[in-house]
SERO-526455 format. One record per residue: residue number from 1; residue in one letter; x, y, z negated of N, C-alpha, C in turn. Coordinates in Angstrom, 1 decimal, padded with zeros to 4 digits, m for minus. Example, Ala and Ser with C-alpha at 12.3 -4.5 7.8 and 13.67 -1.06 7.14 Angstrom:
- k/r/nxx/nyy/nzz/caxx/cayy/cazz/cxx/cyy/czz
- 1/a/013.2/m005.7/m007.8/012.3/m004.5/m007.8/013.2/m003.3/m007.8 .
- 2/s/012.8/m002.2/m007.1/013.7/m001.1/m007.1/012.9/000.0/m007.9 .
//
This chain:
- k/r/nxx/nyy/nzz/caxx/cayy/cazz/cxx/cyy/czz
- 1/m/140.4/048.7/m106.6/139.2/048.7/m105.6/138.4/049.6/m106.4 .
- 2/e/139.0/050.8/m106.9/137.9/051.6/m107.7/137.1/052.5/m106.7 .
- 3/n/137.5/052.6/m105.5/136.8/053.6/m104.5/136.3/052.6/m103.3 .
- 4/d/135.3/052.0/m103.5/135.0/050.9/m102.3/133.8/051.6/m101.6 .
- 5/k/133.6/052.8/m101.6/132.6/053.7/m100.9/133.1/053.8/m099.3 .
- 6/p/132.2/053.6/m098.4/132.6/054.0/m097.2/132.8/055.4/m096.9 .
- 7/t/133.3/055.9/m095.8/133.7/057.1/m095.3/132.5/057.8/m095.3 .
- 8/s/132.5/059.3/m095.8/131.5/060.2/m095.9/130.7/060.4/m094.5 .
- 9/t/129.6/060.2/m094.5/128.6/060.4/m093.4/127.5/061.4/m093.6 .
- 10/p/126.9/062.1/m092.5/126.0/063.0/m093.1/124.8/062.5/m093.7 .
- 11/a/124.5/061.2/m093.7/123.4/060.4/m094.2/123.7/060.4/m095.6 .
- 12/q/124.8/060.3/m096.0/125.0/060.0/m097.4/124.9/061.4/m098.2 .
- 13/k/124.7/062.6/m097.5/124.5/063.6/m098.5/123.3/063.8/m098.6 .
- 14/s/122.2/062.9/m097.9/120.8/062.8/m098.3/120.5/062.1/m099.3 .
- 15/g/119.1/062.0/m099.7/118.6/061.2/m100.8/118.7/059.7/m100.5 .
- 16/w/118.7/059.4/m099.0/118.3/058.1/m098.6/119.6/057.3/m098.7 .
- 17/a/120.8/057.7/m098.8/122.1/056.8/m099.1/121.9/056.4/m100.6 .
- 18/f/121.5/057.4/m101.4/121.5/057.2/m102.9/120.3/056.1/m103.2 .
- 19/f/119.3/056.1/m102.1/118.0/055.3/m102.6/118.8/053.8/m102.3 .
- 20/t/119.2/053.6/m101.1/119.6/052.4/m100.6/120.7/051.9/m101.5 .
- 21/k/121.5/052.6/m102.0/122.8/052.2/m103.0/122.2/051.9/m104.2 .
- 22/k/120.9/052.5/m104.6/120.3/052.1/m105.8/119.6/050.8/m105.7 .
- 23/v/119.0/050.5/m104.5/118.1/049.2/m104.2/119.3/048.1/m104.0 .
- 24/y/120.4/048.5/m103.3/121.5/047.3/m103.3/122.1/047.1/m104.7 .
- 25/a/122.4/047.9/m105.3/123.0/047.8/m106.8/121.9/046.9/m107.7 .
- 26/k/120.7/046.9/m107.3/119.9/046.0/m108.3/119.8/044.7/m107.6 .
- 27/a/119.5/044.3/m106.3/119.8/043.2/m105.7/120.8/043.3/m104.5 .
- 28/k/121.7/042.4/m104.8/122.9/042.4/m103.8/122.5/041.1/m102.7 .
- 29/p/121.7/041.3/m101.7/121.3/039.9/m101.0/122.4/039.8/m099.9 .
- 30/g/122.6/038.7/m099.5/123.7/038.2/m098.4/123.0/039.0/m097.0 .
- 31/a/123.9/039.0/m096.2/123.6/039.7/m095.0/122.3/038.7/m094.1 .
- 32/s/122.3/037.3/m094.5/121.2/036.8/m093.7/119.9/037.0/m094.3 .
- 33/t/120.0/037.3/m095.7/118.6/037.6/m096.5/118.2/038.9/m095.9 .
- 34/v/119.0/039.7/m095.6/118.4/041.1/m095.1/118.1/040.9/m093.8 .
- 35/l/118.9/040.1/m092.9/118.2/040.0/m091.8/116.8/039.3/m091.7 .
- 36/l/116.8/038.5/m092.7/115.5/037.7/m092.7/114.3/038.6/m093.1 .
- 37/i/114.5/039.5/m094.1/113.4/040.3/m094.4/113.1/041.5/m093.6 .
- 38/v/114.0/041.8/m092.7/114.0/042.9/m091.7/113.0/042.3/m090.7 .
- 39/g/113.4/041.0/m090.3/113.0/040.3/m089.1/111.4/040.1/m089.6 .
- 40/l/111.0/039.6/m090.7/109.7/039.6/m091.2/109.1/040.4/m091.2 .
- 41/l/109.4/041.5/m091.5/108.7/043.0/m091.6/108.5/043.4/m090.1 .
- 42/g/109.5/043.2/m089.4/109.0/043.6/m087.9/108.3/042.8/m087.4 .
- 43/l/108.1/041.3/m087.6/107.0/040.6/m087.2/105.9/040.9/m087.6 .
- 44/v/105.6/041.2/m088.9/104.2/041.8/m089.5/103.6/042.9/m088.8 .
- 45/a/104.8/043.8/m088.7/104.5/045.2/m087.8/103.8/044.9/m086.5 .
- 46/l/104.4/044.1/m085.8/104.3/043.6/m084.6/102.9/043.1/m084.5 .
- 47/i/102.5/042.1/m085.3/101.1/041.6/m085.4/100.1/042.8/m085.4 .
- 48/a/100.5/043.4/m086.6/099.5/044.5/m087.0/099.1/045.3/m085.9 .
- 49/l/100.3/045.7/m085.1/100.1/046.8/m083.8/099.1/045.6/m082.9 .
- 50/l/099.4/044.5/m082.8/098.8/044.0/m081.7/097.1/043.8/m082.1 .
- 51/v/096.8/043.6/m083.3/095.6/043.4/m083.8/094.9/044.8/m083.8 .
- 52/a/095.7/045.8/m084.2/094.9/047.2/m084.3/094.9/047.5/m082.6 .
- 53/n/095.6/047.2/m081.6/095.4/047.6/m080.2/094.2/046.8/m079.8 .
- 54/y/093.9/045.6/m080.4/092.8/044.7/m079.8/091.7/045.2/m080.2 .
- 55/y/091.5/045.8/m081.7/090.4/046.1/m082.2/089.9/047.7/m081.5 .
- 56/l/090.8/048.5/m081.5/090.8/049.9/m081.1/090.5/050.0/m079.5 .
- 57/g/091.0/049.0/m078.9/091.1/049.4/m077.3/089.8/048.3/m076.9 .
//
């Protein structure tokens, strides 16, 4: 299993794929951990938008 990279996509030619691979190489979380982090970030962003809308509106 020396070549476990997925098939080449246009995104992999950019630096974003390198960045994400670097991050995932450092800490390999399970899928549930990734979903939890993404969900929490989304929730925080939603609350921030609601608060900003309340104060600015």
